C-alpha positions in Angstrom: -190.3 94.6 86.6 -191.1 95.0 90.2 -188.5 94.7 92.9 -190.2 93.8 96.0 -188.5 94.8 99.7 -188.1 92.1 101.9 -187.2 93.1 105.5 -185.4 90.9 108.0 -189.1 90.9 110.2 -190.7 90.0 107.5 -190.0 86.2 106.9 -193.8 85.2 106.1 -194.5 83.3 103.3 -197.7 85.1 103.2 -196.4 88.5 103.2 -198.7 91.0 101.5 -195.5 91.9 99.2 -195.0 88.8 98.3 -198.7 88.1 97.9 -199.1 91.1 95.4 -195.8 90.2 93.3 -195.1 87.8 90.6 -192.7 85.4 90.9 -192.1 84.9 87.2 -190.9 88.7 86.7 -190.3 90.3 89.9 -187.4 89.9 91.9 -187.2 89.9 95.8 -184.7 92.6 97.8 -183.4 91.1 100.3 -179.9 93.2 102.4 -178.1 92.7 105.7 -177.1 96.6 105.9 -175.3 98.0 108.4 -177.8 101.0 109.6 -180.0 98.3 110.8 -177.3 96.2 112.6 -176.2 99.2 114.6 -178.4 102.3 115.2 -178.8 100.7 118.4 -176.0 98.3 119.5 -178.2 95.2 118.9 -177.2 92.0 120.9 -174.9 89.7 118.9 -177.4 87.0 118.9 -180.5 89.5 118.0 -178.4 90.4 115.0 -177.0 86.4 114.0 -180.9 85.2 114.4 -182.2 87.7 112.2 -178.9 87.4 109.1 -179.5 83.7 109.5 -183.1 83.5 109.4 -182.9 85.7 106.7 -180.6 84.0 104.4 -182.7 80.8 104.9 -185.3 82.5 104.1 -183.8 83.5 100.9 -182.7 80.1 100.1 -186.3 78.8 100.8 -187.9 81.5 98.5 -185.7 80.3 95.7 -186.9 77.3 95.8 -190.4 78.3 95.5 -189.1 79.8 92.5 -188.4 83.0 93.5 -185.9 85.0 91.6 -183.7 86.9 95.1 -181.4 89.4 95.0 -179.8 89.2 98.4 -177.0 91.1 99.6 -174.5 90.1 102.7 -173.0 92.3 105.4 -170.2 91.9 103.8 -170.6 92.1 100.0 -167.8 94.9 98.8 -170.9 96.3 97.2 -173.4 96.6 100.2 -174.7 100.2 100.4 -174.8 99.8 103.9 -178.5 101.1 104.1 -182.0 99.8 103.1 -183.1 103.0 100.8 -179.3 102.6 99.4 -179.6 99.1 98.6 -183.1 99.2 97.1 -181.7 102.5 94.4 -178.5 100.0 94.0 -181.3 97.2 92.6 -183.2 99.1 90.8 -180.5 100.9 88.7 -179.1 97.4 88.5 -182.2 96.2 87.2 -183.6 99.2 85.1 -186.8 99.6 87.1 -188.4 102.5 89.6 -190.8 100.0 90.3 -191.2 98.8 93.8 -193.6 96.8 96.7 -193.3 96.3 100.2 -195.2 95.7 102.9 -195.4 98.2 105.6 -192.1 98.6 108.3 -193.0 97.6 112.3 -190.6 101.3 113.0 -191.9 104.7 111.9 -187.9 105.6 111.2 -188.1 102.7 108.0 -191.7 104.0 106.6 -190.6 107.9 106.8 -187.2 106.4 105.1 -189.0 104.6 102.1 -191.9 107.8 101.8 -189.2 109.5 101.1 -187.4 107.5 98.3 -187.0 108.9 94.7 -189.0 105.4 93.6 -192.3 104.4 93.3 -192.9 102.1 96.1 -196.5 100.3 96.8 -196.5 99.8 100.8 -199.1 97.2 101.7 -200.2 97.1 104.9 -199.1 94.3 107.2 -202.2 91.7 107.1 -200.5 88.8 109.1 -201.6 90.8 112.5 -204.9 89.8 113.5 -206.3 93.7 113.8 -205.5 96.5 110.8 -204.7 100.0 112.0 -208.5 101.1 110.5 -209.8 98.5 112.6 -207.5 99.8 115.9 -208.8 103.2 115.2 -212.5 102.3 115.2 -212.5 100.7 118.5 -210.2 103.2 120.3 -211.9 106.2 118.9 -214.5 107.4 121.2 -212.6 106.2 124.1 -211.5 108.5 127.1 -209.3 105.4 128.2 -207.6 102.8 126.1 -207.3 99.4 128.3 -206.7 96.5 126.8 -208.6 94.2 128.9 -211.5 95.6 126.6 -209.5 95.4 123.1 -208.2 91.9 124.1 -212.5 91.0 124.7 -213.0 92.2 121.1 -210.3 90.1 119.9 -211.4 86.8 121.4 -214.8 87.8 119.6 -213.4 88.2 116.4 -211.0 85.0 116.3 -213.5 83.0 118.0 -211.1 81.8 120.2 -211.7 80.4 123.6 -215.2 81.4 123.1 -218.3 79.0 123.9 -220.8 81.4 121.4 -220.8 84.8 122.6 -219.6 84.1 125.9 -216.0 83.4 127.3 -214.8 79.5 127.8 -215.4 79.5 131.5 -217.4 82.5 132.2 -214.6 84.5 132.4 -212.6 86.6 130.3 -209.3 86.8 132.6 -208.2 84.1 134.8 -204.5 85.9 136.5 -205.4 85.6 139.7 -204.7 81.5 139.1 -201.4 83.2 137.6 -198.8 84.3 140.6 -197.4 81.7 142.1 -194.1 81.3 142.9 -191.6 79.0 141.3 -189.3 76.3 143.1 -186.3 74.6 141.8 -187.4 71.5 139.7 -184.3 69.2 137.8 -187.2 67.8 135.4 -188.5 71.5 134.6 -187.7 71.3 130.2 -186.7 74.9 128.6 -187.0 75.5 125.0 -185.3 73.4 122.5 -182.0 74.0 121.3 -180.9 74.5 117.5 -178.1 72.6 116.3 -175.5 74.8 114.4 -175.5 74.1 110.7 -173.4 76.0 107.9 -174.9 79.0 107.6 -175.5 79.6 111.1 -171.6 79.3 111.4 -171.0 81.5 108.6 -172.7 84.4 110.4 -171.7 83.8 113.7 -167.8 84.6 112.5 -169.3 87.3 110.6 -171.3 88.8 113.4 -167.9 88.0 115.9 -166.1 90.1 113.6 -168.2 92.6 113.2 -170.1 93.1 116.6 -167.7 91.5 118.9 -167.8 94.5 121.2 -171.2 94.9 121.3 -173.0 94.0 124.9 -173.9 90.2 125.0 -172.7 87.3 124.6 -172.7 85.7 120.9 -172.1 81.6 121.3 -173.6 79.5 122.2 -175.7 80.2 120.1 -178.9 78.0 120.1 -181.8 80.2 118.3 -183.9 78.3 115.6 -183.3 80.3 112.3 -186.1 79.1 109.9 -189.9 78.0 110.1 -189.0 74.1 110.7 -187.0 75.3 113.7 -189.7 77.6 115.1 -192.7 75.6 114.4 -191.0 72.8 116.7 -190.2 75.3 119.3 -193.9 75.7 119.5 -194.8 72.5 119.7 -192.3 71.8 122.6 -193.7 74.4 124.5 -197.5 73.0 124.1 -196.3 69.8 124.8 -193.9 70.6 128.2 -194.7 74.0 128.7 -198.1 75.4 128.1 -199.8 73.0 131.2 -198.0 74.8 134.0 -197.5 78.7 132.0 -200.1 80.2 133.4 -199.6 79.6 136.9 -195.9 80.4 137.2 -195.8 83.0 134.2 -194.6 85.5 136.7 -191.8 84.0 138.9 -188.5 84.6 138.4 -185.5 81.9 139.5 -181.9 81.7 139.4 -180.4 79.5 137.1 -183.8 79.1 135.3 -184.1 81.7 133.4 -187.5 79.9 130.8 -189.3 78.0 133.8 -192.4 77.8 131.9 -192.4 80.1 129.0 -192.6 79.9 126.0 -189.5 81.6 124.3 -191.2 82.6 120.8 -191.3 86.0 121.0 -188.5 86.0 118.4 -190.0 83.4 115.7 -193.4 85.7 115.9 -192.1 88.8 115.2 -189.7 88.0 112.8 -192.6 86.6 110.7 -191.4 82.6 111.3 -194.6 81.9 112.9 -198.1 83.6 112.3 -200.0 84.5 115.7 -203.5 82.8 114.6 -201.5 79.7 114.5 -199.7 79.9 117.9 -203.1 80.8 120.1 -205.3 77.9 117.8 -202.8 75.3 119.2 -202.7 76.4 122.4 -206.1 76.3 122.5 -206.4 73.0 120.9 -204.4 71.8 123.9 -207.0 73.3 126.5 -209.8 71.6 124.5 -207.8 68.0 124.6 -207.7 67.8 128.2 -203.6 68.9 127.7 -203.7 72.6 129.2 -205.8 74.2 132.2 -208.0 77.4 130.9 -205.9 79.9 133.0 -202.7 78.6 131.1 -204.0 78.8 127.9 -205.8 81.7 128.5 -203.0 84.0 130.0 -200.9 82.8 126.7 -203.6 83.6 124.2 -204.0 86.9 125.8 -200.4 87.8 125.0 -200.7 87.1 121.9 -204.2 88.3 120.5 -204.7 91.2 123.6 -201.5 92.1 124.1 -199.0 91.9 120.9 -201.8 93.2 118.9 -203.0 95.9 121.2 -199.0 97.7 121.7 -198.7 97.6 118.2 -202.4 99.6 117.5 -200.8 102.1 120.2 -197.6 102.5 118.6 -199.1 103.0 115.1 -201.9 105.0 116.5 -199.1 107.2 118.6 -197.1 108.4 115.8 -193.4 108.8 115.4 -192.6 110.7 118.5 -194.1 108.2 121.1 -190.6 106.7 121.5 -189.1 109.9 123.0 -192.0 110.8 125.5 -190.7 111.5 129.3 -194.4 112.5 130.8 -192.7 112.4 134.3 -189.5 114.6 133.2 -187.1 111.6 134.1 -183.3 112.8 133.3 -181.2 110.5 135.1 -178.8 108.4 132.3 -178.6 104.6 132.5 -176.4 103.2 134.9 -173.5 100.8 133.9 -174.8 98.0 135.4 -177.4 98.4 132.4 -174.4 97.5 130.3 -172.8 94.4 132.6 -170.9 96.5 135.9 -170.9 95.0 138.9 -174.1 95.7 141.2 -175.0 94.6 144.4 -178.4 94.1 143.5 -178.8 90.7 143.0 -182.0 91.2 140.8 -180.6 93.6 138.8 -177.3 91.1 138.6 -179.4 88.3 137.5 -182.0 89.9 134.8 -179.0 91.7 133.8 -177.2 88.7 133.7 -179.4 86.3 132.1 -180.2 89.3 129.5 -176.6 89.6 128.3 -176.0 85.9 128.1 -179.2 84.8 126.2 -180.9 88.2 124.4 -184.1 86.9 126.5 -185.5 88.0 129.8 -189.7 87.3 130.7 -191.8 89.6 131.0 -191.8 90.1 134.5 -188.0 90.6 134.5 -188.1 93.3 132.4 -191.3 95.0 133.5 -190.5 94.6 137.6 -187.1 94.0 138.0 -185.0 96.4 135.6 -188.4 98.3 134.4 -189.4 98.7 137.7 -185.8 100.3 138.8 -185.4 102.3 136.3 -188.7 104.0 137.0 -188.2 104.1 140.2 -184.1 105.4 139.9 -185.8 108.3 137.3 -184.0 107.3 134.1 -184.5 108.9 131.1 -187.1 106.7 129.2 -185.3 107.5 126.4 -182.4 105.7 127.0 -184.0 102.6 128.5 -186.2 102.6 125.3 -182.9 102.6 123.4 -181.4 99.4 125.9 -184.6 97.0 125.8 -184.2 98.0 122.2 -180.7 96.9 121.5 -180.4 93.6 124.2 -183.4 91.4 123.4 -184.1 89.1 120.6 -187.7 89.5 120.0 -187.5 93.5 120.1 -188.8 95.8 117.4 -189.7 99.3 117.9 -193.6 98.6 117.3 -194.2 96.1 120.0 -191.2 97.3 121.9 -191.7 101.2 122.4 -195.3 100.8 123.8 -194.0 98.3 126.2 -191.2 100.2 127.8 -192.3 103.7 127.0 -196.2 103.4 128.3 -196.2 100.0 130.0 -192.6 100.2 131.9 -192.1 103.8 131.9 -195.2 105.5 132.2 -193.9 108.1 129.9 -196.7 108.7 128.0 -198.7 109.7 130.7 -201.4 106.9 131.5 -202.3 106.0 127.7 -201.7 102.2 128.3 -201.1 101.8 131.6 -203.4 103.7 134.4 -201.0 103.5 137.3 -196.8 103.2 137.4 -195.7 99.7 137.4 -194.0 100.4 140.5 -193.1 98.3 143.7 -190.8 98.0 146.4 -188.5 94.9 147.0 -191.2 92.5 148.5 -193.1 91.6 145.6 -189.5 90.9 144.2 -189.1 88.7 147.1 -192.8 87.0 146.7 -191.9 86.9 143.2 -188.2 84.7 143.3 -185.6 83.7 145.4 -183.1 86.5 144.0 -183.5 88.1 147.7 -182.1 85.1 149.7 -178.4 85.7 148.1 -178.7 89.3 147.4 -176.1 91.9 149.6 -179.5 94.3 150.6 -182.0 93.2 153.0 -185.4 93.1 151.3 -186.6 93.4 155.2 -184.5 96.2 155.9 -186.4 100.0 155.3 -183.4 102.5 155.7 -179.7 102.3 156.3 -177.1 101.3 154.3 -178.4 97.6 153.8 -181.9 98.4 153.0 -182.8 97.3 149.5 -183.0 100.0 147.2 -186.1 99.6 145.9 -187.4 99.8 149.1 -185.5 103.2 149.0 -187.1 103.8 146.1 -190.3 103.4 145.9 -191.0 105.9 148.4 -188.6 108.5 147.0 -190.4 108.0 143.3 -194.5 108.3 145.2 -193.4 111.4 147.0 -191.5 113.2 144.0 -194.9 112.8 141.9 -197.1 113.0 144.8 -198.9 115.7 142.9 -199.2 113.4 139.8 -200.4 110.3 141.4 -202.1 111.1 144.9 -205.5 111.5 143.4 -205.2 108.1 141.0 -207.6 105.6 143.3 -205.3 102.5 142.8 -202.7 104.5 144.2 -204.0 106.9 147.4 -203.6 103.8 149.6 -200.0 104.2 149.1 -199.8 107.7 150.0 -202.3 107.0 152.8 -199.5 104.1 154.2 -196.5 106.9 154.1 -198.6 109.7 155.7 -199.1 107.2 158.5 -195.3 106.6 159.3 -193.5 107.8 161.7 -192.1 112.0 160.4 -188.1 110.9 161.6 -188.6 107.8 160.0 -190.0 109.2 156.4 -187.2 111.5 156.6 -185.1 109.3 157.0 -185.8 106.9 153.9 -186.2 109.7 151.7 -182.7 110.6 152.7 -180.8 107.0 152.1 -183.2 107.0 148.5 -181.3 110.6 147.5 -178.2 109.1 149.3 -178.6 105.8 147.2 -179.1 108.4 143.9 -175.8 110.3 144.4 -173.7 107.7 144.5 -175.5 105.5 141.8 -175.0 108.9 139.6 -171.0 109.3 141.2 -171.0 105.8 139.6 -170.0 103.8 142.7 -171.1 100.0 143.2 -174.6 99.9 144.5 
């Protein structure tokens, strides 16, 4: 008899551990444990989604003939950790044999490797690029740019390919994908799942145990099984994919979803497979339902960015989430956890995160991430915040996006330059600035947009590192052409803002 460990982000029938095991004699072990629910203060919606999806997948496996040893969080015998539950079940069933699919976090990989059991860790082949393949692609390259990896993945999968050339003659249609959105009363968000007995029981449990965590638990509308995840995917393809490309960078008050799919949590938990998602989007293009720029941009996020980010995480090793190339040491401000701020863009993105456990990639990168980078927040604090507050966040995908792409804390492995901008970018891509206490067109003074002040403060304090970067040279030339008094005033105002923020003043 062998135990088959199944984690909360491994809810896939085709999981390698299940394919290796024998349902006639082996036992699936699943457990809701305190360690996984609390190693960061996860959003209550994230915990509820995971537990409800786990419970339903366990029932699904039983219906298929598997024996499942499932431990609920409030089970009195719950050992509180994945290793503890494995040891308890090994003793219960008198076996030391375990099959597991490789976890998506170094923390859990290490925990399994240190256990006094005979654990066979299988590769996670739900992804399109194995660790070996990524290492082969990266070998000998001076820079590991996602765009070139993405082209290899297009060739491998055949998605949007015309023979050996990209569909339409171009690999990337990003130049068509930067339009600001306007209010639209007829835009449909993702389908909202109705509660059931399983979900309601989990919500009560999470409310009792994690009610003080940052985040609103109810109403809860995430899908929690594969059928629901497929409905969410089909809804996106039918209603939002045609306009996804053009407006994927846009931000609007009161419209958190715009044309986004909101399926990342289902992909990352295993309820959807990346290739099936991309093939449905590709079919929409060939059927004339969605334009090439939308379909290409969507597919690039999955077979390009998602696979690339996973490759970086496992290639760089366990210390990656703790890197801090810019030596940023400021603490995460209280407004990231819901305290009041005068910055409307931050209030909108963080308020949406609190309510929905969701924000799209530009809100994460160019609002909350941009501010943290400009202000010099310790990237470890930023990393833990993103890992805690989003329903789709698992370390393999979150850490490279935060440490690498957002905070440049890996020194340039992921990004060729820091993703920083002044308030002008946010004003161009959103309607946030019109309702803000600060004035986005003010460059100095009490009402100057903090992004304007901190933008120059960041560039000047890191001048030695970045002034030789060809993509940033123009920024430094612009600063140097300013009147000396204005330069001094901008930096002084920025320093004053940072000091007030550090004191906990309302900023």
